[in-house]
Residue, then its C-alpha position, 0 to 999 in steps of 0.5 A: x471518506x470511508x476506510x476502504x476507499x482510503x485503502x484503495x486510494x493509498x494503493x493506487x498511489x503506490x502502484x502509480x509510483x511504481x508504474x512511473x519508476x519513481x522509486x523514492x515516491x513509491x517508498x514514501x506512498x508505501x509506508x503511508x499505505x501500510x499505516x492506513x491498511x493496518x489501521x483499517x484492519x484493526x477496526x475490522x473493516x478488512x480481515x487482517x489476513x487481507x491486510x497482510x496480503x495487500x501489504x505484501x504484494x505492495x512491498x514486493x512491487x516497491x522492492x522490486x523497483x528499488x533493486x532494478 
C-alpha cells in the first residue's frame, strides 16, 4: 500500500472515531496516524508543513472530543 493511501486511511480512522464520540479509540488512532504522517513526510512523499498541518488539525479534533 502506498504512503499517501496509508495517510488517508489513518486520518479517516481518527475522524471516524471522533464522529462516533469514541474518545479512547480516537486517541489511539491519533497516535498511529501521527507516526504514519511523520514517516511519510520524512520520506518526502508529502511536504513537512502539510504533515504538520494534518497533525495539528487532527489533534484539535481529538482534544475537543476529550474535553467535551
